[in-house]
VOVEXVO-482678 format. One record per atom (N, C-alpha, C): atom name; y, z, x; residue number from 1. Coordinates in Angstrom, 3 decimals. Each point is the difference from the previous one (the first is absolute). Example, Ala and Ser with C-alpha at 12.3 -4.5 7.8 and 13.67 -1.06 7.14 Angstrom:
# residues 2
N  -5.690  7.800  13.190  1
CA  1.190  0.000  -0.890  1
C  1.200  0.000  0.900  1
N  1.050  -0.720  -0.350  2
CA  1.190  0.060  0.820  2
C  1.090  0.730  -0.770  2
# end
This chain:
# residues 215
N  -27.319  0.930  46.049  1
CA  0.095  -1.136  -0.922  1
C  0.993  0.314  -1.125  1
N  0.765  -1.012  -0.437  2
CA  0.942  0.241  -1.101  2
C  -0.760  0.315  -1.277  2
N  0.595  0.819  -0.878  3
CA  -0.682  0.349  -1.246  3
C  -0.236  -1.234  -0.855  3
N  -1.127  0.007  -0.699  4
CA  -0.346  -1.125  -0.855  4
C  0.922  -0.034  -1.217  4
N  0.552  -1.173  -0.272  5
CA  0.918  -0.118  -1.127  5
C  -0.777  -0.050  -1.316  5
N  0.626  0.541  -1.047  6
CA  -0.615  -0.031  -1.318  6
C  0.114  -1.408  -0.574  6
N  -0.763  -0.218  -1.076  7
CA  0.037  -1.301  -0.655  7
C  1.413  -0.321  -0.481  7
N  0.712  1.007  -0.533  8
CA  1.355  -0.218  -0.493  8
C  0.952  -0.348  1.138  8
N  -0.178  0.679  1.128  9
CA  0.863  -0.298  1.150  9
C  -0.249  -1.404  0.513  9
N  -1.244  -0.436  -0.029  10
CA  -0.314  -1.347  0.460  10
C  0.579  -1.056  -0.947  10
N  0.142  0.368  -1.282  11
CA  0.528  -0.949  -0.976  11
C  1.486  -0.264  0.233  11
N  0.679  0.944  0.651  12
CA  1.419  -0.184  0.298  12
C  0.893  0.030  -1.221  12
N  -0.419  0.718  -1.046  13
CA  0.797  0.088  -1.224  13
C  0.760  1.314  -0.053  13
N  0.901  0.095  -0.969  14
CA  0.688  1.247  -0.291  14
C  -0.113  0.258  -1.497  14
N  0.258  1.226  -0.399  15
CA  -0.045  0.330  -1.429  15
C  0.980  -0.869  -0.777  15
N  1.189  -0.229  0.563  16
CA  1.012  -0.808  -0.673  16
C  -0.487  -1.438  -0.203  16
N  -0.688  -0.547  1.000  17
CA  -0.516  -1.363  -0.133  17
C  -1.058  -0.086  -1.098  17
N  -0.853  1.006  -0.068  18
CA  -1.027  0.023  -1.033  18
C  0.638  0.074  -1.380  18
N  0.996  0.877  -0.164  19
CA  0.652  0.159  -1.299  19
C  0.781  -1.244  -0.384  19
N  0.661  -0.616  0.961  20
CA  0.752  -1.223  -0.302  20
C  -0.929  -1.137  -0.416  20
N  -1.164  -0.078  0.636  21
CA  -0.976  -1.023  -0.379  21
C  -0.534  0.268  -1.404  21
N  -0.218  1.264  -0.326  22
CA  -0.475  0.358  -1.342  22
C  1.064  -0.331  -1.040  22
N  1.252  0.275  0.339  23
CA  1.102  -0.306  -0.912  23
C  0.111  -1.508  -0.227  23
N  -0.133  -0.764  1.055  24
CA  0.061  -1.457  -0.119  24
C  -1.147  -0.526  -0.864  24
N  -1.194  0.582  0.156  25
CA  -1.143  -0.431  -0.801  25
C  0.211  0.341  -1.471  25
N  0.546  1.185  -0.282  26
CA  0.273  0.391  -1.386  26
C  1.016  -0.938  -0.635  26
N  1.013  -0.391  0.748  27
CA  1.003  -0.936  -0.517  27
C  -0.599  -1.381  -0.248  27
N  -0.885  -0.400  0.884  28
CA  -0.556  -1.357  -0.070  28
C  -1.107  -0.122  -1.045  28
N  -0.916  0.984  0.003  29
CA  -1.206  -0.129  -0.816  29
C  -0.106  1.025  -1.122  29
N  0.873  1.012  0.001  30
CA  -0.087  1.060  -0.996  30
C  -0.798  1.189  0.514  30
N  0.251  1.170  -0.564  31
CA  -0.669  1.217  0.462  31
C  -1.506  -0.042  -0.225  31
N  -0.418  -0.665  -1.073  32
CA  -1.432  -0.041  -0.307  32
C  -0.796  -0.690  1.097  32
N  0.659  -0.889  0.730  33
CA  -0.690  -0.743  1.060  33
C  -0.006  0.738  1.336  33
N  0.739  1.104  0.074  34
CA  0.134  0.718  1.260  34
C  -1.220  0.882  0.253  34
N  -0.668  -0.235  1.120  35
CA  -1.126  0.834  0.412  35
C  0.055  0.165  1.511  35
N  -0.673  1.017  0.495  36
CA  -0.010  0.238  1.442  36
C  -0.687  -1.156  0.725  36
N  -1.017  -0.575  -0.617  37
CA  -0.711  -1.115  0.623  37
C  0.906  -1.220  0.132  37
N  0.703  -0.340  -1.085  38
CA  0.897  -1.156  0.038  38
C  1.186  0.253  0.925  38
N  0.504  1.235  -0.012  39
CA  1.118  0.333  0.871  39
C  -0.411  -0.105  1.462  39
N  -1.203  0.488  0.311  40
CA  -0.499  -0.109  1.363  40
C  -0.141  -1.448  0.428  40
N  -0.488  -0.841  -0.909  41
CA  -0.148  -1.426  0.317  41
C  1.368  -0.630  0.279  41
N  1.001  0.387  -0.767  42
CA  1.357  -0.516  0.221  42
C  0.527  0.389  1.378  42
N  -0.374  1.195  0.434  43
CA  0.499  0.513  1.283  43
C  -0.932  -0.337  1.160  43
N  -1.138  -0.612  -0.298  44
CA  -0.931  -0.385  1.052  44
C  -0.816  1.145  0.553  44
N  -0.230  1.039  -0.835  45
CA  -0.806  1.147  0.437  45
C  -1.001  0.341  -1.096  45
N  -0.967  0.851  0.340  46
CA  -0.941  0.474  -0.999  46
C  0.678  1.045  -0.882  46
N  -0.498  0.131  -1.222  47
CA  0.589  0.955  -0.934  47
C  -0.017  1.422  0.561  47
N  -1.062  0.361  0.715  48
CA  -0.106  1.353  0.534  48
C  1.132  0.323  0.962  48
N  0.519  -1.012  0.687  49
CA  1.103  0.228  0.932  49
C  1.227  0.523  -0.725  49
N  0.205  -0.435  -1.231  50
CA  1.203  0.385  -0.744  50
C  0.028  1.487  -0.333  50
N  -1.181  0.623  -0.072  51
CA  -0.038  1.412  -0.368  51
C  0.579  0.897  1.088  51
N  0.234  -0.546  1.171  52
CA  0.706  0.757  1.032  52
C  1.459  0.199  -0.392  52
N  0.525  -0.927  -0.773  53
CA  1.423  0.032  -0.369  53
C  0.219  0.573  -1.403  53
N  -0.904  -0.310  -0.923  54
CA  0.070  0.537  -1.367  54
C  -1.398  0.484  -0.384  54
N  -0.182  1.288  -0.225  55
CA  -1.346  0.552  -0.184  55
C  -0.724  -0.477  -1.255  55
N  0.736  -0.462  -1.011  56
CA  -0.633  -0.488  -1.222  56
C  0.996  -0.889  -0.750  56
N  -0.439  -0.534  -1.124  57
CA  0.844  -0.942  -0.735  57
C  1.209  0.701  -0.617  57
N  -0.147  1.257  -0.392  58
CA  1.147  0.744  -0.522  58
C  1.100  0.102  1.062  58
N  -0.405  0.274  1.225  59
CA  0.967  0.088  1.091  59
C  0.654  -1.358  0.247  59
N  -0.764  -1.064  -0.192  60
CA  0.555  -1.347  0.139  60
C  1.063  -0.239  -1.067  60
N  -0.297  0.376  -1.236  61
CA  0.957  -0.174  -1.089  61
C  1.250  0.846  0.232  61
N  -0.195  1.246  0.444  62
CA  1.159  0.856  0.291  62
C  0.849  -0.603  1.119  62
N  -0.657  -0.614  0.962  63
CA  0.717  -0.630  1.094  63
C  0.799  -1.205  -0.449  63
N  -0.543  -0.759  -0.952  64
CA  0.736  -1.142  -0.546  64
C  1.273  0.481  -0.693  64
N  -0.114  1.061  -0.784  65
CA  1.182  0.583  -0.640  65
C  1.011  0.425  1.054  65
N  -0.482  0.609  1.046  66
CA  0.875  0.451  1.088  66
C  0.766  -1.164  0.622  66
N  -0.696  -1.115  0.251  67
CA  0.640  -1.146  0.651  67
C  1.103  -0.582  -0.877  67
N  -0.220  -0.038  -1.311  68
CA  1.031  -0.511  -0.903  68
C  1.167  0.973  -0.087  68
N  -0.314  1.274  -0.182  69
CA  1.055  0.999  -0.164  69
C  0.816  0.202  1.270  69
N  -0.619  -0.243  1.163  70
CA  0.719  0.212  1.259  70
C  1.139  -0.995  0.186  70
N  0.010  -1.065  -0.812  71
CA  1.101  -0.977  0.076  71
C  1.242  0.501  -0.717  71
N  -0.095  1.165  -0.637  72
CA  1.125  0.522  -0.783  72
C  0.277  1.456  0.373  72
N  0.637  0.203  1.127  73
CA  0.370  1.342  0.430  73
C  1.237  0.475  -0.769  73
N  0.128  1.297  -0.137  74
CA  1.217  0.584  -0.574  74
C  0.806  0.584  1.147  74
N  1.129  -0.611  0.271  75
CA  0.827  0.415  1.128  75
C  1.337  0.541  -0.501  75
N  0.584  0.894  0.765  76
CA  1.332  0.504  -0.326  76
C  1.006  -1.098  0.314  76
N  0.786  -0.386  -1.013  77
CA  0.988  -1.069  0.175  77
C  1.395  0.590  -0.116  77
N  0.553  0.438  1.134  78
CA  1.346  0.580  0.035  78
C  0.144  1.159  -0.977  78
N  -1.085  0.747  -0.184  79
CA  0.065  1.170  -0.862  79
C  0.006  -0.324  -1.482  79
N  -0.142  -1.256  -0.401  80
CA  0.044  -0.404  -1.404  80
C  -1.430  -0.161  -0.522  80
N  -0.466  0.946  -0.780  81
CA  -1.376  -0.028  -0.489  81
C  -0.257  -1.194  -0.913  81
N  1.027  -0.431  -0.747  82
CA  -0.196  -1.141  -0.904  82
C  -0.258  -1.286  0.785  82
N  0.723  -0.176  1.099  83
CA  -0.241  -1.176  0.835  83
C  -1.393  0.048  0.601  83
N  -0.413  1.176  0.458  84
CA  -1.332  0.157  0.589  84
C  -1.092  -0.376  -0.988  84
N  0.116  0.488  -1.234  85
CA  -1.041  -0.263  -0.991  85
C  0.063  -1.438  -0.520  85
N  1.190  -0.561  -0.070  86
CA  0.117  -1.402  -0.414  86
C  -0.675  -0.914  1.013  86
N  0.258  0.249  1.288  87
CA  -0.618  -0.815  1.043  87
C  -1.516  0.185  0.007  87
N  -0.461  1.216  -0.259  88
CA  -1.441  0.262  -0.092  88
C  -0.614  -0.788  -1.148  88
N  0.643  0.053  -1.171  89
CA  -0.535  -0.704  -1.173  89
C  -0.065  -1.504  0.246  89
N  1.036  -0.553  0.598  90
CA  0.017  -1.435  0.291  90
C  -1.109  -0.381  0.977  90
N  -0.144  0.792  1.063  91
CA  -1.006  -0.303  1.016  91
C  -1.406  0.110  -0.572  91
N  -0.239  1.007  -0.841  92
CA  -1.332  0.183  -0.594  92
C  -0.315  -1.152  -0.949  92
N  0.962  -0.414  -0.801  93
CA  -0.226  -1.130  -0.917  93
C  -0.391  -1.254  0.780  93
N  0.726  -0.307  1.048  94
CA  -0.296  -1.202  0.776  94
C  -1.372  0.089  0.664  94
N  -0.348  1.181  0.505  95
CA  -1.311  0.180  0.631  95
C  -1.119  -0.209  -1.015  95
N  0.181  0.500  -1.206  96
CA  -1.019  -0.150  -1.042  96
C  -0.132  -1.451  -0.446  96
N  1.130  -0.699  -0.103  97
CA  -0.052  -1.397  -0.420  97
C  -0.621  -0.883  1.081  97
N  0.144  0.424  1.270  98
CA  -0.644  -0.749  1.084  98
C  -1.502  0.209  0.010  98
N  -0.449  1.120  -0.565  99
CA  -1.425  0.344  0.035  99
C  -0.510  0.321  -1.404  99
N  -0.045  -0.993  -0.883  100
CA  -0.466  0.259  -1.369  100
C  -1.434  0.498  -0.067  100
N  -0.801  -0.335  1.009  101
CA  -1.379  0.472  0.003  101
C  -0.108  1.506  0.107  101
N  1.026  0.629  0.561  102
CA  -0.032  1.450  0.179  102
C  0.579  0.757  -1.193  102
N  0.608  -0.710  -0.941  103
CA  0.667  0.669  -1.118  103
C  -0.915  0.952  -0.782  103
N  -1.235  -0.387  -0.333  104
CA  -0.854  0.944  -0.737  104
C  -0.270  1.292  0.774  104
N  -0.091  -0.094  1.320  105
CA  -0.243  1.196  0.809  105
C  1.236  0.886  0.053  105
N  1.155  -0.607  0.250  106
CA  1.235  0.778  0.104  106
C  0.295  0.688  -1.339  106
N  -0.362  -0.652  -1.097  107
CA  0.280  0.548  -1.324  107
C  -0.931  1.140  -0.388  107
N  -1.168  0.083  0.624  108
CA  -0.999  0.965  -0.473  108
C  -0.423  1.047  1.022  108
N  0.268  -0.235  1.273  109
CA  -0.476  0.946  1.010  109
C  1.107  0.969  0.397  109
N  -0.366  1.264  0.121  110
CA  0.946  1.035  0.409  110
C  0.248  -0.120  1.500  110
N  1.251  0.220  0.401  111
CA  0.344  -0.059  1.425  111
C  -0.697  1.146  0.738  111
N  -0.825  -0.359  0.992  112
CA  -0.750  1.030  0.714  112
C  0.130  -0.109  1.519  112
N  0.343  -1.160  0.525  113
CA  0.071  -0.119  1.461  113
C  1.313  0.585  0.507  113
N  0.028  0.506  1.227  114
CA  1.229  0.585  0.537  114
C  1.192  -0.956  -0.048  114
N  -0.223  -1.269  0.295  115
CA  1.099  -0.952  0.007  115
C  0.595  -0.177  -1.398  115
N  -0.846  -0.074  -1.011  116
CA  0.489  -0.151  -1.371  116
C  0.728  1.253  -0.456  116
N  -0.558  1.164  0.324  117
CA  0.643  1.254  -0.382  117
C  1.331  0.203  0.733  117
N  0.100  -0.580  1.185  118
CA  1.241  0.133  0.770  118
C  1.173  -0.646  -0.731  118
N  -0.246  -1.112  -0.681  119
CA  1.055  -0.649  -0.771  119
C  0.498  0.929  -1.096  119
N  -0.915  0.640  -0.702  120
CA  0.384  0.945  -1.045  120
C  0.758  1.183  0.584  120
N  -0.446  0.488  1.154  121
CA  0.679  1.128  0.650  121
C  1.442  -0.350  0.347  121
N  0.208  -1.214  0.505  122
CA  1.364  -0.432  0.332  122
C  0.870  -0.076  -1.255  122
N  -0.578  -0.492  -1.085  123
CA  0.751  -0.080  -1.251  123
C  0.390  1.379  -0.514  123
N  -0.924  0.944  0.068  124
CA  0.304  1.364  -0.439  124
C  1.097  0.610  0.863  124
N  -0.059  -0.249  1.294  125
CA  1.017  0.534  0.909  125
C  1.386  -0.553  -0.330  125
N  0.072  -1.319  -0.248  126
CA  1.284  -0.628  -0.345  126
C  0.567  0.607  -1.278  126
N  -0.853  0.177  -1.002  127
CA  0.471  0.494  -1.295  127
C  0.353  1.488  0.039  127
N  -0.813  0.792  0.681  128
CA  0.305  1.435  0.092  128
C  1.291  0.233  0.784  128
N  0.221  -0.786  1.032  129
CA  1.246  0.090  0.763  129
C  1.199  -0.356  -0.882  129
N  -0.217  -0.901  -0.962  130
CA  1.081  -0.421  -0.899  130
C  0.245  1.003  -1.119  130
N  -0.806  1.049  -0.087  131
CA  0.253  1.044  -0.978  131
C  -0.973  0.077  -1.154  131
N  -1.029  -0.830  -0.006  132
CA  -1.010  0.080  -1.056  132
C  -0.980  1.129  0.307  132
N  -0.486  0.658  -1.049  133
CA  -1.078  0.975  0.163  133
C  -1.267  -0.753  0.396  133
N  -0.931  0.683  0.668  134
CA  -1.211  -0.650  0.495  134
C  -0.789  -0.656  -1.136  134
N  -0.126  0.708  -1.129  135
CA  -0.733  -0.568  -1.136  135
C  0.662  -1.267  -0.515  135
N  1.330  0.016  -0.105  136
CA  0.729  -1.194  -0.416  136
C  -0.204  -1.139  0.988  136
N  0.069  0.331  1.272  137
CA  -0.151  -1.027  1.040  137
C  -1.369  -0.674  -0.093  137
N  -1.048  0.795  -0.209  138
CA  -1.344  -0.562  -0.115  138
C  -0.121  -0.871  -1.249  138
N  0.610  0.443  -1.095  139
CA  -0.017  -0.804  -1.225  139
C  0.706  -1.342  0.220  139
N  1.106  0.011  0.732  140
CA  0.765  -1.222  0.242  140
C  -0.794  -0.983  0.844  140
N  -0.596  0.492  1.092  141
CA  -0.786  -0.884  0.874  141
C  -1.164  -0.602  -0.780  141
N  -0.680  0.826  -0.798  142
CA  -1.131  -0.503  -0.786  142
C  0.452  -1.013  -1.044  142
N  1.069  0.337  -0.739  143
CA  0.464  -0.885  -1.077  143
C  0.456  -1.344  0.554  143
N  0.747  0.029  1.093  144
CA  0.503  -1.245  0.576  144
C  -1.147  -0.844  0.550  144
N  -0.924  0.634  0.700  145
CA  -1.137  -0.733  0.576  145
C  -0.856  -0.629  -1.090  145
N  -0.290  0.762  -1.043  146
CA  -0.821  -0.535  -1.092  146
C  0.706  -1.138  -0.715  146
N  1.317  0.110  -0.160  147
CA  0.750  -1.097  -0.626  147
C  -0.108  -1.271  0.836  147
N  0.180  0.125  1.308  148
CA  -0.059  -1.181  0.864  148
C  -1.384  -0.641  -0.062  148
N  -1.051  0.820  0.042  149
CA  -1.367  -0.531  -0.061  149
C  -0.226  -0.721  -1.325  149
N  0.428  0.617  -1.107  150
CA  -0.179  -0.621  -1.312  150
C  0.793  -1.296  -0.106  150
N  1.214  -0.008  0.522  151
CA  0.836  -1.198  -0.074  151
C  -0.620  -1.135  0.811  151
N  -0.455  0.312  1.199  152
CA  -0.619  -1.029  0.841  152
C  -1.285  -0.533  -0.636  152
N  -0.782  0.889  -0.618  153
CA  -1.214  -0.428  -0.685  153
C  0.334  -0.946  -1.142  153
N  1.038  0.335  -0.764  154
CA  0.429  -0.856  -1.097  154
C  0.514  -1.345  0.517  154
N  0.757  0.037  1.093  155
CA  0.519  -1.244  0.580  155
C  -1.138  -0.925  0.432  155
N  -0.992  0.566  0.667  156
CA  -1.128  -0.810  0.463  156
C  -0.734  -0.628  -1.181  156
N  -0.162  0.773  -1.073  157
CA  -0.678  -0.519  -1.189  157
C  0.843  -1.078  -0.677  157
N  1.304  0.263  -0.132  158
CA  0.894  -0.964  -0.650  158
C  0.027  -1.319  0.762  158
N  -0.023  0.074  1.309  159
CA  -0.022  -1.216  0.816  159
C  -1.227  -0.838  -0.322  159
N  -1.159  0.654  -0.117  160
CA  -1.229  -0.724  -0.327  160
C  0.075  -0.611  -1.403  160
N  0.585  0.751  -0.944  161
CA  0.118  -0.496  -1.380  161
C  0.916  -1.218  -0.051  161
N  1.133  0.076  0.696  162
CA  0.937  -1.121  -0.019  162
C  -0.584  -1.227  0.687  162
N  -0.759  0.234  1.072  163
CA  -0.624  -1.139  0.681  163
C  -1.021  -0.687  -0.897  163
N  -0.687  0.791  -0.811  164
CA  -0.992  -0.568  -0.917  164
C  0.627  -0.531  -1.281  164
N  1.281  0.340  -0.223  165
CA  0.727  -0.431  -1.202  165
C  -0.737  0.393  -1.278  165
N  -0.622  1.181  0.051  166
CA  -0.751  0.481  -1.147  166
C  0.838  0.911  -0.880  166
N  -0.631  0.683  -0.973  167
CA  0.706  0.939  -0.870  167
C  0.772  1.047  0.805  167
N  1.265  0.195  -0.367  168
CA  0.844  0.949  0.714  168
C  0.860  -0.638  1.057  168
N  -0.294  -1.235  0.369  169
CA  0.809  -0.684  1.016  169
C  1.328  -0.444  -0.595  169
N  0.950  -0.365  0.860  170
CA  1.297  -0.492  -0.467  170
C  -0.188  -1.254  -0.846  170
N  -0.881  -0.892  0.441  171
CA  -0.265  -1.220  -0.767  171
C  -0.543  0.334  -1.388  171
N  -0.861  0.992  -0.061  172
CA  -0.565  0.422  -1.285  172
C  1.092  0.550  -0.914  172
N  0.877  0.842  0.553  173
CA  1.063  0.595  -0.820  173
C  0.969  -1.056  -0.507  173
N  0.150  -1.070  0.760  174
CA  0.887  -1.084  -0.434  174
C  -0.532  -0.741  -1.222  174
N  -1.284  0.196  -0.295  175
CA  -0.579  -0.665  -1.169  175
C  0.110  0.853  -1.255  175
N  0.479  1.224  0.126  176
CA  0.111  0.881  -1.154  176
C  1.109  -0.487  -0.935  176
N  -0.087  0.421  -1.249  177
CA  0.981  -0.403  -1.009  177
C  1.306  0.760  0.221  177
N  1.091  -0.693  0.365  178
CA  1.268  0.684  0.245  178
C  0.576  0.678  -1.243  178
N  -0.431  -0.433  -1.177  179
CA  0.489  0.654  -1.216  179
C  -0.589  1.404  -0.131  179
N  -1.230  0.161  0.472  180
CA  -0.653  1.310  -0.075  180
C  0.265  0.850  1.231  180
N  0.099  -0.653  1.170  181
CA  0.223  0.718  1.257  181
C  1.222  -0.580  0.724  181
N  1.185  0.152  -0.573  182
CA  1.184  -0.640  0.591  182
C  0.359  0.531  1.382  182
N  -0.146  1.294  0.223  183
CA  0.403  0.580  1.282  183
C  -1.044  -0.257  1.086  183
N  -1.267  0.076  -0.364  184
CA  -1.059  -0.257  0.982  184
C  0.044  -1.452  0.467  184
N  0.150  -0.921  -0.948  185
CA  0.046  -1.411  0.387  185
C  1.260  -0.327  0.790  185
N  1.103  0.670  -0.305  186
CA  1.220  -0.224  0.779  186
C  -0.182  0.505  1.434  186
N  -0.634  1.170  0.138  187
CA  -0.258  0.534  1.341  187
C  -0.912  -0.938  0.789  187
N  -1.014  -0.548  -0.659  188
CA  -0.908  -0.928  0.679  188
C  0.724  -1.278  0.396  188
N  0.920  -0.442  -0.847  189
CA  0.715  -1.249  0.264  189
C  1.050  0.162  1.098  189
N  0.707  1.142  -0.034  190
CA  1.106  0.199  0.944  190
C  -0.396  0.773  1.246  190
N  -1.148  0.696  -0.037  191
CA  -0.403  0.817  1.133  191
C  0.630  1.381  0.006  191
N  0.692  0.367  -1.082  192
CA  0.654  1.307  -0.071  192
C  -1.039  1.114  0.021  192
N  0.139  0.910  0.960  193
CA  -0.896  1.150  0.073  193
C  -1.411  -0.317  0.449  193
N  -0.194  -1.178  0.576  194
CA  -1.364  -0.386  0.390  194
C  -0.218  -0.008  1.508  194
N  1.034  0.287  0.777  195
CA  -0.161  -0.001  1.454  195
C  -0.582  1.332  0.455  195
N  -1.140  -0.034  0.649  196
CA  -0.702  1.229  0.387  196
C  0.819  0.871  0.942  196
N  0.617  -0.600  0.999  197
CA  0.737  0.790  0.982  197
C  1.223  0.651  -0.629  197
N  0.717  -0.729  -0.856  198
CA  1.170  0.568  -0.676  198
C  -0.411  1.172  -0.884  198
N  -1.092  -0.189  -0.729  199
CA  -0.511  1.075  -0.864  199
C  -0.390  1.217  0.833  199
N  -0.644  -0.245  1.119  200
CA  -0.430  1.085  0.882  200
C  1.200  0.783  0.526  200
N  1.011  -0.710  0.512  201
CA  1.188  0.661  0.552  201
C  0.726  0.814  -1.067  201
N  0.095  -0.526  -1.202  202
CA  0.646  0.705  -1.101  202
C  -0.735  1.303  -0.310  202
N  -1.315  -0.073  -0.079  203
CA  -0.789  1.176  -0.358  203
C  0.065  1.077  1.083  203
N  -0.097  -0.408  1.274  204
CA  0.081  0.973  1.094  204
C  1.358  0.693  -0.002  204
N  1.065  -0.775  -0.164  205
CA  1.341  0.600  -0.025  205
C  0.145  0.979  -1.160  205
N  -0.548  -0.354  -1.164  206
CA  0.070  0.880  -1.166  206
C  -0.794  1.284  0.231  206
N  -1.174  -0.126  0.607  207
CA  -0.813  1.180  0.282  207
C  0.720  0.950  0.946  207
N  0.552  -0.540  1.079  208
CA  0.671  0.856  0.974  208
C  1.248  0.637  -0.589  208
N  0.705  -0.726  -0.856  209
CA  1.170  0.570  -0.684  209
C  -0.428  1.173  -0.873  209
N  -1.121  -0.186  -0.706  210
CA  -0.495  1.074  -0.837  210
C  -0.476  1.218  0.804  210
N  -0.661  -0.250  1.112  211
CA  -0.423  1.102  0.865  211
C  1.208  0.792  0.492  211
N  1.062  -0.704  0.364  212
CA  1.200  0.646  0.520  212
C  0.615  0.900  -1.050  212
N  -0.018  -0.452  -1.243  213
CA  0.577  0.802  -1.089  213
C  -0.787  1.282  -0.249  213
N  -1.278  0.002  0.353  214
CA  -0.844  1.169  -0.229  214
C  -0.025  0.966  1.179  214
N  0.657  -0.375  1.074  215
CA  -0.064  0.822  1.216  215
C  0.654  1.354  -0.259  215
# end
């Protein structure tokens, strides 16, 4: 007789499917609403079935971070480390903006899964090959990654503020007294320095230029 299949095998799921469903739930309902019971209901299985793929909720959270970070690999681009890191920063920003529900996890959880650590390993390899000392290379990968996470977090928050037209929004700044805040009100009126992507590209280029000078 053929061996009896486990409950997880009968469910026909994969770890990636479970993590993607958890990521979608976090984006839709927020992390506070994410539970193994609700996730199982979304996938049409009992909560206990999910423990075959993720042993506990911490592993689920680490997996969500992995799924977001895996969208931003660091690849060698014709031997140019600056191009490699620029493309990584852009890809990570877009992945974070697509999954705002995961932002609190990516910002606070240390990379522990092999897939997440592999991205860091590739970055260190690119930088060490370019002539950076290992300590410098690790500082660069950390600094750039943290900047991208912080920028994406700020962008997501700013989007919500502008949609609500509350304090801090462009509409709010337009109501300020131009005699007291001439430059701020001009920026709000003209859009100077207010485009998130332009600001992001400027900052990444400046960071990489500075790293190069310290090599």
